[in-house]
LOBA-154734 format. One record per residue (C-alpha): residue in three letters; x, y, z. Coordinates in steps of 0.2 Angstrom, whole numbers, plus 2048, in hexadecimal, padded with zeros to 3 digits. Layout:
AlaXYZ
...
END
This chain:
MetE25BC9774
SerE15BD476D
ProE1EBE876C
IleE1ABF5777
PheE16C07771
ArgE1AC1777D
ArgE18C29778
SerE24C3077E
GlyE2CC43777
GlyE1BC4576B
ArgE24C34760
ThrE1DC20763
GluE2CC17767
LysE2AC04767
SerE32BFA774
ThrE31BE8779
GluE27BE1788
LysE39BDE790
SerE40BF078D
AlaE2FBF7792
GlyE2DBED7A2
LysE3EBF27A9
ArgE3FBF87B8
ThrE48C0A7BC
GluE4CC117CC
LysE48C227CE
LysE54C2D7D2
GluE55C3F7DB
ProE57C4D7CF
ArgE69C507DA
GluE6DC407D3
ArgE68C437BF
LeuE75C477B3
ValE72C517A3
ThrE7DC53795
LeuE7CC5F787
IleE84C58777
GlyE8AC6776B
ArgE98C72762
ProE9DC83763
GlyE93C92759
CysE83C8775A
HisE75C9475F
LeuE69C85762
CysE78C7E76F
AspE77C8E779
AspE65C9177B
AlaE67C7D781
GlnE72C8078C
SerE6AC8F794
ValE5AC84798
IleE65C7679F
GluE6FC827AA
LysE5DC8A7B1
ValE54C7A7B3
CysE62C707BB
AlaE66C7D7C7
GluE54C7E7CC
ValE52C6B7CF
GlyE64C677D3
SerE69C5E7C7
SerE7BC5E7BD
TrpE81C617AC
GluE8DC6079F
LysE91C63790
LysE9AC5A782
AspEA0C60771
IleE9EC54763
ThrEADC5D759
GluEB8C55766
AspEB0C44766
AlaEAEC39756
GluEA1C2E75D
LeuE96C3B763
HisE99C42752
ArgE93C34748
AlaE84C32756
TyrE7EC43756
TrpE85C4F749
GluE71C53741
GlnE68C54750
IleE73C6075C
ProE70C66768
ValE6CC56770
ValE67C55782
LeuE6BC4578C
ValE64C4179F
AspE6CC357A8
GlyE74C2D797
GluE65C2B78D
GlnE5EC3877F
HisE52C44787
ThrE4FC4E777
PheE59C59769
TrpE58C6A760
ArgE4DC7176D
ValE4CC70780
AspE3BC72788
GluE40C77799
AspE2EC707A0
ArgE31C5F798
LeuE44C607A0
ArgE40C647B1
ArgE31C587B2
GluE3EC497AA
LeuE49C4E7B8
ThrE3EC4E7C6
AlaE32C3F7C1
END
């Protein structure tokens, strides 16, 4: 199987035809879940939360916040990238949250 390269968030990602051809069911914004992974005292996390709150309120999506200091697995996975934003469990971005990009993701 030959690799397929996709552009995502300014980066080129390699995937296989099998994974690239996987059909994903379109969800309504109110069915989407945004997860903010961060830690207390992180100013970038506070900035990310403000963007997430605003966009989720506009489009009707739910959001949750997880603290890496309370979860060893999240800490191992994300400690160098916080804040990390997941949409429906898949990493959307890290460090800075672009309001327009998050809105597009939730309404696509």
